[in-house]
LUMMI-141040 format. One record per residue: residue in three letters; x negated, y, z of N, C-alpha, C in turn. Coordinates in steps of 0.02 Angstrom, whole numbers, padded with zeros to 5 digits, always signed. Last residue first. Example, Ala and Ser with C-alpha at 12.3 -4.5 7.8 and 13.67 -1.06 7.14 Angstrom:
BEGIN
SER-00642-00112+00354-00684-00053+00357-00645+00002+00394/ALA-00660-00284+00390-00615-00225+00390-00660-00165+00390/
This chain:
BEGIN
GLY-03711+07235+07630-03703+07231+07703-03720+07297+07737/SER-03733+07223+07496-03677+07266+07517-03668+07268+07592/TYR-03858+07216+07378-03839+07199+07447-03788+07248+07472/CYS-03871+07275+07251-03846+07206+07257-03824+07188+07328/MET-03823+07427+07173-03861+07393+07225-03829+07325+07238/GLN-03808+07443+06994-03780+07442+07062-03828+07408+07111/GLY-03849+07429+06862-03842+07497+06890-03814+07500+06960/GLU-03863+07292+06845-03808+07327+06810-03795+07396+06841/ALA-03941+07276+07001-03922+07246+06937-03863+07286+06909/GLU-04067+07280+07131-04011+07307+07092-04001+07269+07027/MET-04139+07296+07293-04124+07253+07235-04063+07281+07198/SER-04152+07367+07409-04171+07400+07347-04158+07358+07285/LYS-04122+07284+07513-04075+07339+07501-04091+07376+07436/ILE-04238+07206+07510-04173+07176+07494-04122+07231+07476/GLU-04336+07300+07549-04339+07268+07484-04270+07241+07464/GLN-04295+07336+07678-04303+07388+07627-04302+07358+07557/GLU-04302+07212+07742-04237+07245+07734-04240+07299+07680/ASP-04440+07187+07743-04395+07143+07706-04328+07179+07691/LYS-04477+07288+07832-04500+07291+07762-04458+07246+07718/SER-04414+07238+07947-04396+07305+07921-04418+07313+07849/VAL-04482+07119+07966-04410+07118+07951-04389+07184+07920/VAL-04606+07169+08003-04600+07134+07939-04527+07130+07918/SER-04576+07226+08126-04608+07267+08076-04602+07236+08007/GLN-04527+07119+08201-04480+07169+08177-04510+07214+08123/PRO-04598+06962+08147-04597+07022+08190-04553+07075+08160/LEU-04511+06809+08115-04541+06870+08089-04542+06925+08142/THR-04557+06657+08198-04508+06706+08177-04543+06771+08157/VAL-04648+06519+08145-04651+06581+08182-04598+06629+08155/TYR-04601+06346+08160-04615+06406+08120-04613+06467+08166/ASN-04557+06228+08222-04629+06245+08221-04647+06299+08170/LEU-04425+06214+08239-04454+06175+08184-04527+06194+08172/GLY-04396+06302+08338-04382+06232+08350-04409+06186+08297/PRO-04426+06426+08274-04469+06398+08326-04458+06324+08339/GLY-04314+06443+08172-04384+06434+08159-04425+06401+08213/LEU-04184+06473+08198-04199+06403+08188-04274+06390+08180/LYS-04173+06610+08203-04168+06574+08266-04185+06500+08259/GLN-04173+06656+08071-04235+06657+08110-04232+06616+08174/GLY-04049+06663+08008-04088+06601+08003-04150+06599+08046/GLN-04005+06795+08025-03974+06741+08063-04016+06677+08064/HIS-04130+06851+07944-04094+06876+08003-04065+06817+08043/THR-04185+06795+07834-04228+06841+07872-04193+06868+07935/ILE-04078+06721+07780-04139+06687+07804-04179+06731+07850/TYR-03988+06826+07746-03969+06775+07795-04031+06741+07824/TRP-04057+06895+07648-04040+06929+07711-04024+06878+07765/ALA-04063+06799+07547-04125+06825+07577-04111+06858+07644/THR-03926+06788+07518-03964+06730+07542-04028+06752+07577/GLU-03896+06916+07471-03863+06891+07532-03900+06832+07562/ALA-03978+06917+07356-03989+06966+07410-03957+06942+07476/VAL-03921+06814+07280-03991+06810+07301-04004+06856+07360/ALA-03792+06867+07261-03801+06804+07296-03872+06795+07321/LYS-03819+06984+07188-03785+06988+07253-03797+06924+07294/CYS-03876+06928+07074-03916+06971+07116-03885+06978+07186/THR-03765+06864+07018-03822+06825+07041-03865+06865+07089/GLY-03686+06977+06989-03662+06925+07034-03717+06882+07061/LEU-03765+07052+06899-03749+07079+06965-03726+07024+07013/ASP-03898+07008+06799-03831+06990+06818-03816+07011+06890/ASP-04029+07052+06786-03982+07067+06732-03910+07057+06754/MET-04114+07136+06921-04090+07077+06888-04039+07096+06835/LYS-04253+07206+06995-04195+07220+06952-04177+07156+06915/LYS-04339+07134+07077-04314+07200+07099-04251+07218+07060/GLN-04322+06960+07103-04329+07016+07057-04302+07080+07088/VAL-04414+06871+07229-04352+06893+07198-04366+06951+07152/LEU-04479+06746+07320-04497+06789+07264-04432+06807+07228/LEU-04499+06722+07492-04455+06716+07434-04479+06766+07382/TYR-04647+06661+07576-04608+06713+07543-04555+06685+07496/THR-04733+06642+07731-04707+06612+07670-04654+06660+07642/TYR-04887+06698+07808-04815+06701+07798-04796+06662+07735/ASN-05015+06600+07891-04991+06650+07844-04915+06651+07845/VAL-05166+06530+07963-05095+06551+07964-05079+06596+07905/ALA-05283+06474+08046-05260+06455+07979-05185+06468+07973/PRO-05310+06510+08187-05330+06552+08130-05300+06536+08062/TYR-05225+06540+08337-05243+06489+08288-05253+06522+08220/ALA-05281+06622+08478-05246+06631+08415-05271+06580+08364/ASN-05319+06675+08612-05293+06608+08597-05249+06611+08535/GLY-05438+06802+08560-05396+06766+08608-05374+06698+08583/ASP-05442+06870+08393-05458+06873+08464-05411+06829+08505/PHE-05488+06780+08244-05445+06824+08282-05463+06821+08356/PRO-05605+06777+08102-05574+06752+08163-05531+06804+08198/ALA-05475+06795+07974-05504+06762+08033-05578+06781+08040/GLN-05419+06839+07858-05441+06891+07905-05470+06862+07969/THR-05369+06736+07789-05431+06763+07763-05459+06818+07809/SER-05245+06713+07847-05301+06670+07867-05368+06697+07843/ILE-05156+06798+07781-05182+06818+07847-05242+06776+07867/THR-05139+06858+07636-05156+06792+07661-05193+06804+07726/ALA-05006+06962+07573-05065+06952+07614-05076+06878+07626/ARG-04892+07073+07527-04935+07022+07496-05001+07016+07534/LEU-04810+07175+07572-04811+07112+07609-04856+07058+07580/ASP-04820+07301+07525-04783+07254+07483-04783+07183+07511/GLY-04897+07362+07625-04828+07382+07616-04787+07334+07574/PRO-04999+07234+07706-04987+07293+07663-04912+07306+07654/ILE-05051+07189+07865-05002+07174+07813-04990+07237+07771/LYS-05169+07108+07963-05152+07171+07929-05108+07154+07869/GLY-05143+07009+08110-05155+07016+08038-05133+07084+08012/GLN-05104+06992+08238-05167+07029+08228-05181+07042+08154/GLU-04992+06914+08227-04984+06981+08254-05046+07024+08246/LEU-05047+06795+08184-05009+06835+08137-05000+06906+08161/ALA-05103+06749+08305-05146+06767+08249-05110+06812+08200/ALA-04989+06728+08383-05042+06772+08408-05089+06794+08352/LYS-04921+06633+08307-04893+06700+08314-04946+06749+08337/ALA-05003+06524+08332-04997+06550+08263-04970+06621+08264/THR-04979+06507+08467-05047+06526+08446-05048+06550+08373/ALA-04839+06477+08466-04865+06533+08505-04934+06555+08480/VAL-04828+06362+08388-04792+06422+08368-04822+06483+08403/SER-04995+06297+08375-04927+06296+08402-04892+06358+08376/ALA-05154+06223+08377-05101+06254+08338-05034+06244+08371/THR-05272+06261+08499-05226+06210+08474-05169+06246+08437/VAL-05438+06314+08492-05368+06334+08495-05326+06279+08464/TYR-05594+06322+08580-05547+06289+08535-05475+06314+08546/ASP-05740+06340+08615-05689+06392+08607-05637+06368+08558/GLY-05836+06243+08612-05807+06261+08677-05752+06312+08673/PRO-05924+06308+08471-05913+06253+08520-05887+06278+08586/LYS-05824+06431+08381-05888+06406+08405-05874+06351+08456/GLN-05697+06439+08335-05748+06476+08298-05817+06454+08318/GLY-05599+06288+08330-05634+06342+08364-05683+06378+08319/ILE-05454+06189+08336-05502+06225+08295-05533+06282+08334/ASN-05401+06025+08362-05407+06091+08391-05464+06127+08354/ALA-05321+05924+08236-05380+05947+08273-05369+06016+08304/TYR-05178+05820+08259-05215+05870+08221-05268+05901+08266/PRO-05080+05669+08232-05121+05713+08274-05160+05763+08230/ILE-04917+05653+08173-04987+05647+08154-05028+05694+08198/GLY-04775+05648+08176-04814+05620+08231-04887+05609+08214/GLN-04698+05711+08086-04717+05643+08070-04764+05612+08122/GLY-04677+05838+08142-04619+05798+08123-04636+05725+08109/LYS-04808+05885+08159-04765+05874+08217-04708+05826+08199/ALA-04847+05892+08024-04886+05852+08072-04844+05836+08133/TYR-04749+05980+07976-04754+05912+07949-04793+05867+07996/GLU-04771+06097+08046-04706+06065+08052-04707+05994+08025/LEU-04898+06137+08004-04888+06113+08073-04823+06075+08080/GLY-04937+06079+07840-04904+06127+07884-04893+06096+07953/VAL-05098+05999+07822-05026+06003+07811-04998+06059+07855/TYR-05248+05927+07768-05213+05986+07795-05140+05984+07774/GLY-05341+05783+07830-05313+05825+07778-05276+05883+07809/VAL-05439+05641+07853-05420+05706+07879-05396+05748+07820/SER-05457+05465+07895-05445+05521+07850-05431+05585+07888/ASN-05465+05340+07953-05524+05384+07955-05519+05444+07907/PRO-05350+05255+07844-05387+05260+07907-05448+05305+07899/ASN-05220+05311+07752-05293+05303+07746-05326+05310+07815/GLN-05087+05335+07776-05105+05273+07741-05180+05259+07741/LYS-05081+05460+07834-05056+05402+07872-05079+05336+07841/ILE-05131+05537+07729-05167+05534+07793-05146+05473+07832/GLN-05031+05518+07633-05099+05494+07620-05140+05489+07684/GLY-04923+05582+07696-04921+05511+07681-04989+05482+07668/ALA-04968+05714+07698-04954+05680+07761-04953+05604+07750/VAL-04969+05736+07559-05032+05738+07597-05023+05701+07664/GLY-04831+05726+07532-04879+05681+07499-04946+05679+07536/ASP-04776+05829+07606-04757+05760+07620-04808+05711+07592/ASN-04830+05939+07541-04849+05926+07610-04832+05854+07630/GLY-04875+05889+07370-04833+05919+07422-04858+05904+07491/ASP-04963+05749+07332-04917+05797+07303-04870+05824+07357/GLY-05137+05727+07366-05067+05712+07381-05022+05767+07356/GLY-05299+05657+07333-05248+05708+07324-05179+05682+07343/VAL-05452+05630+07418-05390+05601+07392-05337+05656+07387/GLY-05625+05677+07380-05567+05664+07422-05507+05638+07383/GLY-05723+05818+07322-05704+05747+07324-05641+05739+07364/PRO-05734+05954+07307-05792+05912+07293-05777+05838+07292/TRP-05602+06041+07225-05624+06001+07282-05683+05958+07264/ASN-05576+06188+07168-05611+06129+07144-05639+06091+07203/VAL-05409+06243+07211-05482+06250+07212-05512+06186+07185/GLU-05258+06333+07212-05294+06276+07185-05369+06291+07187/THR-05224+06444+07282-05175+06390+07280-05205+06326+07251/GLY-05377+06489+07368-05321+06501+07322-05273+06443+07325/TYR-05554+06521+07386-05488+06503+07411-05435+06520+07359/GLY-05722+06449+07370-05673+06503+07373-05606+06480+07399/ILE-05841+06374+07333-05773+06350+07321-05721+06407+07320/GLN-05967+06436+07353-05961+06378+07309-05890+06360+07290/GLU-05955+06547+07439-05997+06551+07379-05982+06495+07329/ARG-05871+06501+07540-05852+06561+07503-05891+06565+07437/TRP-05947+06398+07592-05882+06383+07561-05862+06441+07516/GLU-06053+06474+07643-06066+06425+07590-06002+06406+07554/PRO-05991+06551+07743-06020+06583+07684-06033+06535+07626/SER-05849+06520+07826-05906+06483+07799-05933+06518+07737/ILE-05738+06594+07863-05786+06576+07915-05848+06538+07890/ALA-05656+06621+07752-05672+06675+07799-05730+06658+07846/ASN-05638+06500+07690-05673+06553+07654-05696+06609+07701/LEU-05559+06437+07783-05627+06411+07772-05669+06464+07735/TYR-05442+06517+07767-05477+06515+07830-05549+06491+07821/GLY-05409+06486+07635-05420+06555+07654-05458+06560+07719/THR-05382+06353+07640-05446+06372+07611-05461+06446+07625/PHE-05254+06365+07704-05308+06326+07734-05376+06347+07706/MET-05179+06447+07615-05184+06463+07687-05245+06430+07718/ASN-05190+06377+07494-05212+06447+07499-05224+06467+07572/THR-05127+06258+07531-05198+06258+07512-05227+06328+07518/THR-05000+06309+07547-05033+06280+07605-05108+06275+07593/GLY-04970+06343+07417-04982+06397+07464-05013+06372+07528/SER-05036+06249+07281-05004+06251+07346-05021+06312+07387/GLY-05031+06141+07145-05045+06209+07167-05003+06226+07228/ASP-05065+05970+07193-05027+06021+07157-05047+06090+07183/SER-05138+05895+07277-05151+05885+07206-05114+05935+07163/ARG-05212+05939+07432-05155+05943+07387-05178+05933+07315/HIS-05319+05815+07511-05300+05883+07492-05240+05881+07446/VAL-05417+05727+07625-05355+05728+07587-05336+05801+07573/THR-05566+05632+07650-05531+05697+07651-05471+05694+07604/VAL-05628+05512+07750-05588+05519+07690-05551+05586+07694/ILE-05786+05475+07814-05728+05520+07818-05694+05522+07749/SER-05845+05315+07862-05844+05370+07813-05780+05410+07820/ALA-05889+05279+08030-05848+05266+07971-05849+05328+07926/ASP-05915+05246+08171-05966+05250+08119-05932+05233+08053/PRO-05792+05340+08268-05818+05281+08232-05874+05297+08183/LEU-05803+05410+08429-05793+05421+08358-05826+05366+08318/ASP-05748+05420+08577-05778+05365+08538-05761+05373+08464/VAL-05791+05557+08674-05743+05530+08626-05778+05478+08583/GLY-05889+05615+08751-05848+05563+08781-05797+05532+08735/PRO-05882+05771+08669-05916+05727+08717-05867+05677+08749/ASN-05866+05839+08537-05818+05794+08567-05852+05746+08616/LEU-05966+05907+08479-05906+05946+08495-05855+05905+08534/LYS-06056+05809+08452-06074+05858+08504-06015+05903+08523/THR-05995+05741+08348-05997+05710+08414-06014+05759+08469/ILE-06014+05827+08237-05947+05816+08263-05950+05788+08334/SER-06150+05828+08217-06116+05893+08218-06044+05887+08243/PRO-06184+05691+08210-06200+05730+08270-06163+05797+08274/ASP-06054+05586+08146-06108+05634+08132-06121+05676+08194/ASN-05952+05497+08157-06000+05499+08213-06062+05541+08196/TRP-05885+05509+08037-05854+05537+08097-05902+05540+08156/LYS-05982+05561+07894-05958+05510+07941-05933+05543+08005/LYS-06019+05670+07815-05989+05612+07782-05960+05561+07831/ILE-06037+05834+07780-06031+05789+07837-05990+05729+07813/LYS-06023+05879+07650-06089+05881+07682-06092+05837+07743/GLY-05901+05890+07591-05936+05827+07584-06005+05826+07613/MET-05822+05996+07612-05871+06004+07559-05910+05939+07547/PHE-05751+05955+07721-05715+05957+07657-05761+05970+07599/ILE-05854+05966+07817-05821+05902+07805-05788+05901+07737/ASP-05885+06102+07814-05936+06053+07792-05905+05984+07779/ALA-05766+06154+07869-05785+06170+07800-05836+06120+07773/LEU-05777+06102+07998-05720+06082+07956-05736+06096+07882/VAL-05889+06173+08041-05893+06100+08034-05836+06074+07990/PRO-05836+06306+08041-05892+06287+07997-05899+06212+07988/GLY-05730+06291+08139-05717+06307+08070-05774+06288+08023/THR-05752+06145+08243-05760+06216+08229-05744+06228+08156/LEU-05645+06028+08323-05686+06046+08266-05694+06122+08264/ASN-05593+05896+08427-05614+05966+08422-05658+05976+08360/LEU-05457+05792+08460-05517+05803+08420-05531+05878+08415/ASP-05369+05663+08532-05389+05733+08541-05455+05745+08506/LYS-05350+05533+08505-05290+05574+08512-05306+05648+08520/VAL-05412+05396+08434-05431+05466+08448-05368+05509+08448/GLY-05374+05269+08395-05393+05280+08464-05411+05351+08482/LYS-05419+05292+08228-05393+05246+08277-05420+05261+08347/ILE-05380+05436+08149-05438+05400+08177-05412+05357+08234/ASN-05320+05540+08048-05301+05471+08064-05364+05433+08085/TYR-05265+05713+08059-05314+05659+08049-05285+05592+08070/ALA-05244+05883+08003-05216+05821+08030-05262+05763+08014/ALA-05270+06036+08026-05313+05982+08003-05289+05918+08037/VAL-05130+06143+07979-05172+06107+08028-05214+06053+07994/ALA-05067+06300+07951-05092+06240+07917-05142+06206+07963/ALA-04924+06385+08017-04994+06365+08021-05007+06303+07979/GLY-04816+06530+07984-04832+06460+08001-04906+06447+08000/GLY-04672+06637+07974-04744+06626+07979-04755+06553+07997/PHE-04541+06669+07854-04567+06641+07916-04643+06643+07915/THR-04515+06763+07749-04461+06728+07782-04481+06698+07850/ALA-04544+06907+07651-04570+06860+07701-04512+06828+07739/ILE-04522+06935+07489-04483+06939+07551-04509+06886+07599/HIS-04590+07024+07368-04609+06968+07411-04571+06977+07477/TYR-04514+07067+07215-04522+07081+07286-04544+07017+07321/VAL-04547+07113+07048-04546+07061+07100-04551+07093+07169/ASN-04592+07167+06917-04522+07158+06938-04517+07102+06990/GLY-04712+07184+06856-04703+07214+06922-04634+07205+06951/LYS-04708+07105+06743-04702+07178+06736-04686+07213+06801/VAL-04743+06979+06764-04671+06993+06770-04658+07068+06769/ASP-04880+06992+06749-04844+06948+06702-04768+06957+06706/LYS-04917+07066+06858-04916+07099+06793-04877+07059+06742/VAL-04915+06966+06953-04866+07020+06959-04859+07057+06892/GLN-05026+06896+06907-04961+06864+06906-04905+06915+06912/SER-05127+06989+06931-05113+06969+06862-05046+06935+06856/ASP-05121+06998+07071-05107+07057+07030-05090+07038+06959/THR-05037+06848+07132-05096+06889+07118-05076+06950+07077/MET-04913+06819+07256-04931+06821+07185-04992+06867+07177/PRO-04958+06742+07411-04931+06798+07373-04953+06794+07300/ALA-04913+06580+07459-04967+06623+07436-04937+06681+07398/ASP-04802+06511+07480-04838+06530+07541-04899+06573+07523/SER-04652+06543+07387-04724+06531+07389-04752+06550+07456/ALA-04518+06530+07275-04540+06527+07345-04614+06508+07346/GLY-04400+06620+07169-04456+06574+07182-04472+06573+07256/PHE-04234+06625+07102-04285+06650+07148-04340+06597+07153/ASP-04173+06573+06991-04149+06638+07016-04196+06668+07068/VAL-04275+06506+06858-04242+06502+06923-04219+06571+06944/THR-04336+06539+06741-04294+06479+06740-04260+06466+06806/GLY-04427+06642+06723-04356+06658+06728-04310+06599+06726/LYS-04561+06628+06724-04527+06610+06662-04453+06627+06663/THR-04585+06662+06857-04612+06704+06804-04577+06691+06738/PHE-04525+06555+06923-04500+06623+06935-04522+06668+06877/GLN-04609+06453+06881-04539+06452+06861-04506+06520+06871/GLU-04732+06496+06939-04726+06486+06867-04653+06488+06844/ILE-04702+06495+07075-04721+06558+07043-04712+06553+06967/GLY-04678+06357+07089-04626+06405+07105-04639+06473+07073/SER-04801+06304+07058-04745+06290+07013-04687+06338+07026/SER-04871+06353+07170-04891+06371+07102-04835+06360+07052/SER-04802+06294+07281-04802+06366+07270-04820+06386+07199/GLY-04698+06149+07256-04762+06181+07268-04761+06254+07249/VAL-04570+06105+07243-04618+06083+07191-04687+06112+07201/GLY-04423+06083+07301-04489+06091+07331-04542+06062+07285/GLN-04286+06165+07237-04333+06110+07225-04401+06126+07255/TYR-04123+06203+07276-04193+06221+07289-04237+06159+07280/ASN-03978+06259+07230-04019+06201+07212-04092+06222+07219/VAL-03848+06313+07322-03917+06330+07305-03956+06266+07291/GLN-03685+06366+07305-03728+06308+07304-03798+06328+07281/ILE-03581+06453+07406-03632+06462+07355-03679+06402+07359/ASN-03421+06486+07462-03467+06431+07448-03515+06448+07391/ASP-03389+06615+07586-03376+06578+07524-03434+06531+07509/SER-03428+06661+07718-03358+06659+07697-03345+06615+07636/GLN-03538+06569+07825-03517+06630+07793-03447+06619+07764/GLN-03655+06496+07922-03582+06501+07912-03566+06570+07884/ALA-03788+06378+07920-03762+06446+07910-03687+06444+07898/GLN-03832+06248+07923-03798+06274+07982-03767+06343+07972/GLN-03895+06216+07801-03846+06171+07831-03803+06206+07882/PHE-03984+06319+07781-03929+06312+07735-03875+06264+07760/ILE-04072+06294+07888-04037+06357+07883-03975+06350+07839/LYS-04121+06167+07855-04081+06176+07916-04041+06241+07913/GLU-04190+06196+07736-04136+06147+07737-04091+06157+07797/TYR-04287+06287+07782-04236+06309+07734-04177+06261+07734/VAL-04364+06203+07862-04323+06254+07895-04271+06282+07847/PRO-04421+06116+07763-04382+06090+07820-04338+06143+07853/GLN-04486+06209+07671-04427+06171+07652-04388+06143+07711/PRO-04602+06282+07684-04543+06304+07722-04482+06261+07711/PHE-04693+06197+07604-04708+06217+07673-04646+06238+07712/THR-04663+06188+07472-04638+06134+07516-04647+06152+07589/ALA-04621+06324+07363-04659+06296+07419-04624+06239+07456/GLY-04507+06305+07230-04572+06327+07254-04597+06288+07314/ALA-04352+06372+07170-04404+06321+07170-04468+06349+07199/GLY-04174+06387+07145-04237+06411+07170-04288+06355+07171/THR-04016+06441+07087-04071+06393+07082-04135+06426+07108/LEU-03846+06456+07142-03913+06484+07131-03962+06426+07122/SER-03671+06487+07125-03728+06441+07128-03792+06478+07111/SER-03578+06585+07120-03562+06529+07164-03618+06479+07167/ALA-03607+06761+07123-03619+06696+07094-03603+06641+07144/MET-03476+06876+07153-03540+06848+07174-03547+06778+07145/SER-03397+07025+07086-03402+06954+07101-03472+06934+07124/ASN-03372+07149+07038-03369+07141+07111-03377+07068+07133/SER-03383+07140+06901-03425+07188+06936-03425+07179+07011/GLY-03398+06971+06843-03358+07029+06859-03397+07075+06903/SER-03395+06817+06751-03428+06872+06783-03380+06929+06795/ASP-03357+06645+06775-03339+06710+06747-03374+06764+06785/GLY-03494+06524+06776-03427+06547+06791-03413+06614+06758/SER-03653+06486+06854-03603+06480+06801-03536+06507+06824/SER-03833+06489+06864-03767+06501+06892-03716+06499+06836/GLY-03958+06477+06804-03918+06417+06809-03851+06427+06842/GLY-04036+06585+06773-04063+06535+06818-04018+06476+06829/ALA-03963+06671+06699-04012+06630+06663-04038+06574+06706/SER-03792+06662+06758-03859+06691+06757-03905+06645+06720/SER-03617+06703+06787-03671+06665+06756-03736+06701+06761/THR-03514+06696+06935-03540+06728+06875-03596+06686+06847/THR-03360+06685+07032-03425+06660+07009-03448+06698+06948/ALA-03281+06785+07167-03284+06744+07106-03354+06721+07087/CYS-03342+06833+07316-03284+06799+07289-03300+06762+07226/GLY-03429+06851+07476-03419+06863+07406-03356+06829+07381/ALA-03552+06797+07593-03496+06840+07577-03490+06851+07502/VAL-03596+06622+07578-03611+06692+07592-03552+06735+07570/LEU-03649+06466+07604-03588+06506+07603-03606+06576+07623/LEU-03740+06349+07514-03743+06409+07554-03678+06448+07548/THR-03802+06195+07501-03740+06232+07490-03736+06289+07540/LEU-03937+06135+07416-03917+06166+07478-03855+06208+07466/VAL-04015+06002+07349-03959+06046+07340-03937+06071+07408/VAL-04178+05976+07302-04133+05977+07359-04077+06025+07344/GLY-04297+05878+07214-04243+05926+07214-04200+05920+07276/LEU-04392+05781+07207-04403+05834+07255-04345+05882+07261/GLY-04294+05639+07173-04360+05671+07175-04363+05724+07227/ALA-04120+05677+07164-04175+05631+07151-04240+05671+07150/LEU-04053+05782+07297-04058+05760+07228-04114+05710+07221/ARG-03950+05784+07440-04017+05776+07412-04012+05753+07339/ALA-03846+05906+07499-03847+05843+07463-03915+05838+07429/LEU-03766+05992+07627-03829+05975+07596-03824+05909+07561/THR-03669+06139+07661-03676+06067+07657-03738+06052+07618/PHE-03630+06272+07769-03674+06246+07717-03670+06170+07720/THR-03460+06329+07795-03523+06302+07818-03564+06282+07758/GLY-03349+06469+07820-03373+06408+07787-03436+06384+07820/MET-03210+06530+07912-03282+06531+07900-03304+06465+07869/
C-alpha cells in the first residue's frame, strides 16, 4: 500500500501526492502526462480553487493509502479562480465553496458535477484587546460590515454584551479581496437576515464592500485580522481555530446566541434544503431552529461529467470517491462537518456517472 506525500510549491500552490488504484500514466489537457491506454490511470492531476477546504484536503492526501502514486497539484486560489480555471479547462478539477451559477454552468455546456466534500462554517473573527467573548446578532453584524456601526462601544453592540469592556475605537472590517466561496457563505447569511443588506449589497463570491481592508484567501484575511487591532472579518472556522483567533457568537435576536462548532454547523446543514444537483448556499436559508450556527455551506469539487481522457477521468473519480468516503473521518478534527448519508448518496451517483471514451470512469 502506498501513501500520500506532500510538497509545498511557491506561493499558494500545493502539491499533494495521492495514491489511488490504477496502473500506467496518461496525458490530459489539465497537465497529466505519460502514455495513454484504455485500462490506465493518470499519474498526475491538477486542481485549483477554494482555500476554505485546503487544510483538510492536505491532510487527506497526506494520510490516504492506496495502491499507486498519483500526484495532485492543488492550488488554493479562491473559489472564483477555481471556477474560472475549471471552465477554461486548464485544470482537471476545480474546487469551490459556492455552487456555479446557471450562467457559469452554461459556459461549460452543462458538463459539470458538483461533488460535495465537507460542510463548514464562516465565522466573524475579531481582534479586540481583552475581549475573549463577544455576542452579535445577524442584523448588527450586517450593519457593522455596511459601515453603519462604526465603533465597538456603539450602544447596539454594548447592549448585547453587558459587562464587557468594549473600546471607544473605530471598527476595522476585513473581507476577501479575491472571489471567494467563504464570502458567498458569509454574505449569504447577511442577505438572509438583513433586508437592507439584501437591497444594497446582496451575496455572492464577490460583492461591493462599503469599506474595510481586503485579504487574499482565508489565510490573508486571518492575517489582516491579527495585524489590525479592533478589527473583525470572516474566515472559515478551521482557520480561526487553527490560528487562535476568537470569533463572535451569533444570534438572530439578543440573548439567543450560537457558538460556531462542528456540532452547531452540522445542526444548520441538516436543516438545509439541497437540490438534486447539490447546488445550494445553505446560509441563505437562515435562520435555523435550535442551536444551529447559520453561516454554513458545503464545499465542492467541480468535475466534468464527460472527459476526453479516460485515464485522467479515472484518477479524478477515484480521488473524489476517496475524499467523500475514507477522507471523511479527518473532517471533525479539523473543524469540518462530515457529509450526511443523503449527500454521500448523491455524490456516489455523480461519481459513478462520470465517463470518458465511452467508458465509466469509476471502477469501484
